[in-house]
N, C-alpha and C positions, 0 to 999 in steps of 0.2 A: 945277891946278883944287881947289876947296875944298869940300869934298861937306858941307853942312847935315844938324843928325842927325834933322831933323823932317820929313824923306824916305825914314824906313825901309821898306821896303817889307816884313811882316813875311811875307807866304805865298808869300816867290824861294827857301825853301831850294833850293838843288842843286850842283850841281857843278858843273867846268873839268877837261879831260882833257888835257894835253899829250900827242901822241904823234910819239917818233922812228921815222926808220928809215933807220939805213946814214946819220946826221951831219945830216940833214934834219928836218923841222918839218911837221906838217901844217896847213895849213889847207884851212878849210871856209868859203862862202860862205855865207852866212844867205839866204836867201828874204827878196822883198819882199813881205811879208803882216803886214797888224793885229797879226795873237795872235804873233810874233815879235820877242821884245826885243830890240833893237839890229838891226834887221834891216840886207837890203844893207852888209854888212861880211865881211871876212874875219875870223877867229876858230877858236879852239881848238872842240872842241868842249865842248857843254852841255847838261845837262838839268835837270829837276826830281826833285826828292826826291818820292816817292809817300808817301801815307801810309802808317807801317808801314815801309817802307822803310829800310835803312842808305844811309851815304853809298858803301859799299862797292860793294855791291850796285849802288845806281842809276848809279854810273859806268862799271860793265864792262856793263850796261843799255842805256847811253845813246850810248857807242862806237858798240855792238853795231849801235844801232840807226840812229842815223845814219852810220855810216861802212862794216856790216857784216865788220867786224876782229872773233874771239872776242876772249874771255876766255886762251883756251890758247895766242892770239898775243902776249900781253900779259906784261910784265914791267916792276911799279912798280919803279923806280928811284930817288923821293924820296919821305921823308914826308910822309903830306899834310898841307897846312896853310887855315889859313881865312881871306882874302882878302875885302878889299871892293870891289866892283863898284859902277857907276852905269850909269844909262839918258844914252844916247847923246842921244836925240830930250830927256829930261827930267834935267841932270843934274843936280837935286836930290834925285831919287830913285834911292835906293842898297840895297844890299841882301847879303847875304854869298852865301857859295858856299866849299863844299873844293874845294883845287884840284888835281891830282897830275898829276907824269907816269912816261907810261909809254912802255917802248922796244918796241916791236912786227916782229913776224917777217915782218908781209908787205906790200907797198905798195899790195896790190891793194885800193879802196875803193870800195863801194857805194851812193854818197848814197840819204835818205832824200829825203820831199815841202818837208823843212824848208829844205832848202838845195841851193843850182843851180850850186855849183862847188865844186874842191878843188886845191890842188898841194900837192907835197914841194919846201921851200923849205928854203936853206942859211939859218940864224938871222943872221948875217953880214949878211943878204940884206934883212932885214925888222925887224930890230928896232927901229928908228926910224920903220918908219909905224905911223900914228895908225889905219888901218885897225883893227888887228888888237891891240893894248894898250891902247887909247884907253880903255875900260871899266875897267882896272884901275884903282883907287887906289893902289894903293901897284904901280908897271910896271914901280921899276928893280929893286925884290926880286924881282920874277915871273920878269925877264930876267936877273938873277944865279942864279937854282935852275938855268931853263934852260940858259945855259950851263953849269953845275955836271956835270946830267945829258949837255951831248952830251960833255961834255970827259971822261967816264967810260969806258971798256972793256966 
């Protein structure tokens, strides 16, 4: 899908985090609320950077807020990259996020109000699903990074 430059959303500077536990990837179900971008889809952890915060501090804050998993339970396994995303309701609108991949020592998840469910899933079972990667402009690059992280010990 081609995304036009005119739809850039400058106020959406944020993060995306993939969490891996024992070769499975965490997916969380986004709540269906008007204030939630890309509602009602299975996705990774997302969050917006607050003024004065770094992307690194934002990603750890968002992971803990949305899943209950703490920084001490995470190991960064992939150098963060900048990736382009678009809004599923308005595909002409897009923004950039910093993308991280972590391995977690815990599978216990405590959801916040932004999400309605979660599941740990084999990546091979879900990588073709539109529900979790259709918001990435460069879906194949994201898939390769996740597969590489899953193959590491």
